[in-house]
N, CA, C and O atoms as CSV, one atom per row, in Angstrom:
chain,resi,resn,atom,element,x,y,z
A,1,MET,N,N,1.255,-1.366,0.191
A,1,MET,CA,C,0.026,0.594,-0.091
A,1,MET,C,C,0.180,1.452,-0.574
A,1,MET,O,O,-0.913,1.792,-1.028
A,2,LYS,N,N,1.096,2.321,-0.891
A,2,LYS,CA,C,1.281,3.225,-0.586
A,2,LYS,C,C,0.917,4.192,0.112
A,2,LYS,O,O,-0.233,4.304,0.536
A,3,LYS,N,N,2.192,5.335,0.409
A,3,LYS,CA,C,1.253,6.544,1.276
A,3,LYS,C,C,0.208,7.721,0.486
A,3,LYS,O,O,0.252,7.986,-0.715
A,4,ILE,N,N,-0.440,8.148,1.188
A,4,ILE,CA,C,-1.080,8.554,0.309
A,4,ILE,C,C,-0.742,10.480,0.643
A,4,ILE,O,O,-1.314,11.455,0.157
A,5,ILE,N,N,0.779,10.383,1.981
A,5,ILE,CA,C,1.527,11.333,1.445
A,5,ILE,C,C,2.538,11.019,2.153
A,5,ILE,O,O,2.673,10.156,3.021
A,6,GLU,N,N,3.543,12.099,1.544
A,6,GLU,CA,C,4.879,11.009,2.231
A,6,GLU,C,C,5.917,11.903,3.227
A,6,GLU,O,O,6.940,12.563,3.041
A,7,LYS,N,N,4.754,11.415,4.830
A,7,LYS,CA,C,5.019,11.807,5.742
A,7,LYS,C,C,4.071,11.124,6.557
A,7,LYS,O,O,2.970,10.655,6.270
A,8,THR,N,N,4.880,11.166,7.920
A,8,THR,CA,C,4.634,10.138,8.962
A,8,THR,C,C,5.132,10.711,10.387
A,8,THR,O,O,6.234,11.155,10.713
A,9,VAL,N,N,3.423,10.477,11.442
A,9,VAL,CA,C,3.351,10.756,12.475
A,9,VAL,C,C,4.320,9.825,13.792
A,9,VAL,O,O,4.745,8.687,13.594
A,10,ASP,N,N,4.447,10.304,14.607
A,10,ASP,CA,C,5.514,9.532,15.887
A,10,ASP,C,C,4.534,9.309,16.307
A,10,ASP,O,O,4.129,10.311,16.897
A,11,LEU,N,N,3.386,7.981,16.391
A,11,LEU,CA,C,2.742,7.508,16.813
A,11,LEU,C,C,2.652,5.689,16.816
A,11,LEU,O,O,3.100,5.148,15.805
A,12,ASN,N,N,2.201,4.962,17.703
A,12,ASN,CA,C,2.363,3.792,18.289
A,12,ASN,C,C,1.085,3.492,18.618
A,12,ASN,O,O,0.561,4.004,19.607
A,13,LEU,N,N,0.278,2.405,17.621
A,13,LEU,CA,C,-1.262,3.043,18.052
A,13,LEU,C,C,-0.947,1.723,18.333
A,13,LEU,O,O,-1.283,1.213,17.264
A,14,VAL,N,N,-0.463,0.639,19.145
A,14,VAL,CA,C,-0.356,-0.259,20.069
A,14,VAL,C,C,-1.404,0.351,21.209
A,14,VAL,O,O,-1.689,1.548,21.217
A,15,GLY,N,N,-1.896,-0.505,22.080
A,15,GLY,CA,C,-2.632,-0.290,23.039
A,15,GLY,C,C,-3.912,1.110,23.056
A,15,GLY,O,O,-4.740,0.980,23.958
A,16,VAL,N,N,-4.006,1.768,22.579
A,16,VAL,CA,C,-4.836,2.780,21.360
A,16,VAL,C,C,-6.242,1.713,21.537
A,16,VAL,O,O,-6.099,0.607,21.016
A,17,ASN,N,N,-7.429,1.953,22.160
A,17,ASN,CA,C,-9.032,2.265,21.749
A,17,ASN,C,C,-8.387,1.456,20.226
A,17,ASN,O,O,-7.303,1.482,19.644
A,18,GLY,N,N,-9.825,0.704,19.975
A,18,GLY,CA,C,-10.185,-0.620,18.935
A,18,GLY,C,C,-10.473,0.207,17.899
A,18,GLY,O,O,-10.150,0.138,16.713
A,19,ASN,N,N,-11.279,1.191,18.642
A,19,ASN,CA,C,-12.593,1.724,17.367
A,19,ASN,C,C,-11.852,2.250,16.928
A,19,ASN,O,O,-10.742,2.552,17.366
A,20,ALA,N,N,-12.648,2.605,15.322
A,20,ALA,CA,C,-12.230,3.200,14.112
A,20,ALA,C,C,-11.871,4.453,14.707
A,20,ALA,O,O,-10.656,4.647,14.656
A,21,TYR,N,N,-12.828,5.777,15.501
A,21,TYR,CA,C,-12.962,6.561,15.875
A,21,TYR,C,C,-11.704,7.202,16.530
A,21,TYR,O,O,-11.229,8.327,16.376
A,22,ALA,N,N,-11.443,6.521,17.036
A,22,ALA,CA,C,-10.505,7.021,18.942
A,22,ALA,C,C,-9.307,6.640,17.559
A,22,ALA,O,O,-8.371,7.368,17.231
A,23,ILE,N,N,-9.667,5.350,16.943
A,23,ILE,CA,C,-8.015,5.669,16.136
A,23,ILE,C,C,-8.256,6.688,14.846
A,23,ILE,O,O,-7.130,6.913,14.404
A,24,MET,N,N,-8.732,7.031,14.464
A,24,MET,CA,C,-8.990,8.754,13.629
A,24,MET,C,C,-8.167,9.398,14.284
A,24,MET,O,O,-7.095,9.983,14.131
A,25,SER,N,N,-9.222,9.063,15.392
A,25,SER,CA,C,-8.741,10.858,16.501
A,25,SER,C,C,-7.475,10.684,17.127
A,25,SER,O,O,-7.191,11.627,17.866
A,26,VAL,N,N,-6.652,9.807,17.069
A,26,VAL,CA,C,-5.755,9.697,18.238
A,26,VAL,C,C,-4.670,10.106,16.648
A,26,VAL,O,O,-3.813,10.960,16.876
A,27,PHE,N,N,-4.691,9.693,15.546
A,27,PHE,CA,C,-3.867,9.942,14.600
A,27,PHE,C,C,-4.332,11.692,14.175
A,27,PHE,O,O,-3.672,12.624,13.716
A,28,ARG,N,N,-5.227,11.608,14.431
A,28,ARG,CA,C,-5.483,13.442,14.544
A,28,ARG,C,C,-4.984,14.047,15.118
A,28,ARG,O,O,-3.966,14.473,14.572
A,29,LYS,N,N,-5.168,14.423,16.175
A,29,LYS,CA,C,-4.090,15.533,17.439
A,29,LYS,C,C,-2.817,15.118,17.139
A,29,LYS,O,O,-1.952,15.985,17.016
A,30,GLN,N,N,-2.469,13.698,16.964
A,30,GLN,CA,C,-0.812,13.275,16.887
A,30,GLN,C,C,-0.350,14.097,15.507
A,30,GLN,O,O,0.842,14.396,15.442
A,31,ALA,N,N,-1.096,14.424,14.561
A,31,ALA,CA,C,-1.045,14.700,12.967
A,31,ALA,C,C,-0.647,16.573,13.585
A,31,ALA,O,O,0.381,17.242,13.479
A,32,ARG,N,N,-1.572,16.786,14.014
A,32,ARG,CA,C,-1.820,18.327,14.635
A,32,ARG,C,C,-0.996,18.626,15.354
A,32,ARG,O,O,-0.835,19.843,15.267
A,33,LYS,N,N,-0.273,18.144,16.131
A,33,LYS,CA,C,0.906,18.034,17.041
A,33,LYS,C,C,1.981,18.470,16.386
A,33,LYS,O,O,2.188,19.683,16.333
A,34,GLU,N,N,2.765,17.650,15.835
A,34,GLU,CA,C,3.884,17.439,14.882
A,34,GLU,C,C,3.287,18.433,13.369
A,34,GLU,O,O,3.511,17.860,12.303
A,35,GLY,N,N,2.731,19.519,13.289
A,35,GLY,CA,C,2.182,20.520,12.075
A,35,GLY,C,C,2.008,19.796,11.468
A,35,GLY,O,O,2.603,20.214,10.475
A,36,TRP,N,N,1.503,18.646,11.124
A,36,TRP,CA,C,0.837,18.163,9.894
A,36,TRP,C,C,-0.791,19.836,9.214
A,36,TRP,O,O,-1.162,20.550,10.146
A,37,THR,N,N,-1.239,20.052,8.230
A,37,THR,CA,C,-2.462,20.410,8.110
A,37,THR,C,C,-3.111,19.670,8.060
A,37,THR,O,O,-2.948,18.450,8.075
A,38,SER,N,N,-4.476,20.626,7.951
A,38,SER,CA,C,-5.837,19.885,7.859
A,38,SER,C,C,-5.761,19.394,7.287
A,38,SER,O,O,-6.025,18.289,7.760
A,39,GLU,N,N,-5.397,19.255,5.733
A,39,GLU,CA,C,-5.693,19.387,4.429
A,39,GLU,C,C,-4.586,17.942,4.281
A,39,GLU,O,O,-4.780,17.070,3.434
A,40,GLU,N,N,-3.845,17.923,4.918
A,40,GLU,CA,C,-3.095,16.336,5.149
A,40,GLU,C,C,-3.907,16.326,6.142
A,40,GLU,O,O,-4.347,17.460,6.328
A,41,ILE,N,N,-4.182,15.807,6.636
A,41,ILE,CA,C,-4.572,15.142,7.829
A,41,ILE,C,C,-6.126,14.799,7.435
A,41,ILE,O,O,-6.616,13.753,7.860
A,42,GLU,N,N,-6.819,15.600,6.699
A,42,GLU,CA,C,-7.899,14.802,5.848
A,42,GLU,C,C,-7.722,14.150,4.700
A,42,GLU,O,O,-8.224,13.030,4.792
A,43,ALA,N,N,-7.328,14.308,3.858
A,43,ALA,CA,C,-6.454,13.457,2.642
A,43,ALA,C,C,-6.081,12.094,3.173
A,43,ALA,O,O,-6.265,11.089,2.487
A,44,VAL,N,N,-5.512,12.040,4.496
A,44,VAL,CA,C,-5.152,10.479,4.852
A,44,VAL,C,C,-6.268,9.913,5.735
A,44,VAL,O,O,-6.209,8.736,6.091
A,45,LEU,N,N,-7.259,10.687,6.093
A,45,LEU,CA,C,-8.528,9.814,6.548
A,45,LEU,C,C,-9.679,9.644,6.054
A,45,LEU,O,O,-10.719,9.196,6.537
A,46,ASP,N,N,-9.434,10.006,5.127
A,46,ASP,CA,C,-10.083,10.752,3.979
A,46,ASP,C,C,-10.197,8.946,3.042
A,46,ASP,O,O,-11.055,8.064,3.065
A,47,GLU,N,N,-8.866,9.087,2.325
A,47,GLU,CA,C,-8.667,7.485,2.007
A,47,GLU,C,C,-9.184,6.457,3.065
A,47,GLU,O,O,-10.312,5.987,2.913
A,48,ALA,N,N,-8.357,6.058,4.211
A,48,ALA,CA,C,-8.132,4.899,5.319
A,48,ALA,C,C,-10.428,4.988,5.269
A,48,ALA,O,O,-10.897,3.849,5.267
A,49,LYS,N,N,-10.920,5.500,5.255
A,49,LYS,CA,C,-12.250,5.426,5.508
A,49,LYS,C,C,-13.525,5.043,4.021
A,49,LYS,O,O,-14.739,4.872,3.917
A,50,THR,N,N,-12.059,5.066,2.905
A,50,THR,CA,C,-12.707,3.753,1.900
A,50,THR,C,C,-12.677,3.027,1.444
A,50,THR,O,O,-12.753,2.805,0.236
A,51,SER,N,N,-12.517,2.232,2.547
A,51,SER,CA,C,-13.048,0.754,2.476
A,51,SER,C,C,-13.039,0.329,4.089
A,51,SER,O,O,-13.429,1.223,4.839
A,52,ASP,N,N,-12.570,-1.148,4.824
A,52,ASP,CA,C,-13.097,-1.516,5.866
A,52,ASP,C,C,-12.465,-0.986,6.198
A,52,ASP,O,O,-11.795,-0.031,5.806
A,53,TYR,N,N,-12.690,-2.211,8.041
A,53,TYR,CA,C,-11.800,-1.176,8.965
A,53,TYR,C,C,-10.234,-1.547,8.725
A,53,TYR,O,O,-9.382,-0.659,8.725
A,54,ASN,N,N,-9.911,-2.909,8.520
A,54,ASN,CA,C,-8.834,-3.423,8.605
A,54,ASN,C,C,-7.685,-1.875,7.142
A,54,ASN,O,O,-6.611,-1.323,7.384
A,55,TYR,N,N,-8.573,-1.723,5.851
A,55,TYR,CA,C,-7.888,-0.704,5.465
A,55,TYR,C,C,-7.289,0.200,6.316
A,55,TYR,O,O,-6.098,0.318,6.605
A,56,LEU,N,N,-8.840,1.207,6.907
A,56,LEU,CA,C,-8.769,1.651,7.588
A,56,LEU,C,C,-7.252,2.031,7.946
A,56,LEU,O,O,-6.542,2.819,7.320
A,57,LEU,N,N,-6.886,1.241,9.180
A,57,LEU,CA,C,-6.235,0.602,10.198
A,57,LEU,C,C,-4.892,0.363,9.329
A,57,LEU,O,O,-3.929,0.888,9.887
A,58,ALA,N,N,-4.608,-0.191,8.292
A,58,ALA,CA,C,-3.433,-0.214,7.569
A,58,ALA,C,C,-3.016,1.041,7.210
A,58,ALA,O,O,-1.852,1.314,7.500
A,59,THR,N,N,-3.932,2.202,6.431
A,59,THR,CA,C,-3.739,2.715,6.112
A,59,THR,C,C,-3.147,4.316,7.084
A,59,THR,O,O,-2.283,5.063,6.625
A,60,ILE,N,N,-3.646,4.481,8.053
A,60,ILE,CA,C,-3.182,4.628,9.791
A,60,ILE,C,C,-1.996,5.132,9.976
A,60,ILE,O,O,-1.369,6.180,10.132
A,61,GLU,N,N,-1.856,3.043,9.841
A,61,GLU,CA,C,-0.619,2.613,10.009
A,61,GLU,C,C,0.673,2.807,9.236
A,61,GLU,O,O,1.584,2.321,9.906
A,62,ASN,N,N,1.195,3.401,7.916
A,62,ASN,CA,C,1.573,3.342,6.888
A,62,ASN,C,C,1.547,4.763,6.955
A,62,ASN,O,O,1.574,5.273,5.835
A,63,HIS,N,N,1.498,5.655,8.002
A,63,HIS,CA,C,1.852,6.496,7.653
A,63,HIS,C,C,2.256,7.081,10.032
A,63,HIS,O,O,2.548,8.052,10.730
A,64,CYS,N,N,2.061,6.142,10.096
A,64,CYS,CA,C,3.198,5.687,11.576
A,64,CYS,C,C,3.854,5.571,12.010
A,64,CYS,O,O,3.715,4.566,12.707
A,65,ASP,N,N,5.360,6.332,12.218
A,65,ASP,CA,C,6.634,6.322,12.511
A,65,ASP,C,C,6.856,6.449,14.354
A,65,ASP,O,O,7.052,7.526,14.916
A,66,PRO,N,N,6.788,5.335,14.953
A,66,PRO,CA,C,6.414,5.557,16.475
A,66,PRO,C,C,8.276,5.884,17.013
A,66,PRO,O,O,8.518,5.039,17.875
A,67,LYS,N,N,8.931,6.348,16.891
A,67,LYS,CA,C,9.958,6.801,16.897
A,67,LYS,C,C,10.690,6.600,18.808
A,67,LYS,O,O,11.755,7.217,18.789
A,68,ASP,N,N,10.488,6.059,20.119
A,68,ASP,CA,C,10.512,5.126,21.308
A,68,ASP,C,C,10.306,4.309,21.224
A,68,ASP,O,O,9.826,4.030,22.323
A,69,ILE,N,N,10.258,2.939,20.271
A,69,ILE,CA,C,9.611,2.022,20.848
A,69,ILE,C,C,10.384,1.071,21.164
A,69,ILE,O,O,11.337,0.645,20.511
A,70,GLU,N,N,9.709,0.448,22.918
A,70,GLU,CA,C,10.777,-0.531,23.533
A,70,GLU,C,C,10.605,-1.678,23.044
A,70,GLU,O,O,9.617,-2.231,22.562
A,71,LEU,N,N,11.984,-2.092,23.260
A,71,LEU,CA,C,12.623,-3.896,22.963
A,71,LEU,C,C,12.855,-4.567,23.973
A,71,LEU,O,O,13.265,-5.723,23.866
């Protein structure tokens, strides 16, 4: 799957409520915090909503790159 835009947010979705609206909300909040424009955020979320839940999750995960992963 290709990225809608060539940007990522520092976000790890592990532990986020699995509800689609919660996932979109967490993504939107982090993207705003990192200076994304409303247009960039909506482009990702609009694409994510074009299919089923799995597509939504994959699309948003494709735009997340958590920086501080603990191993």
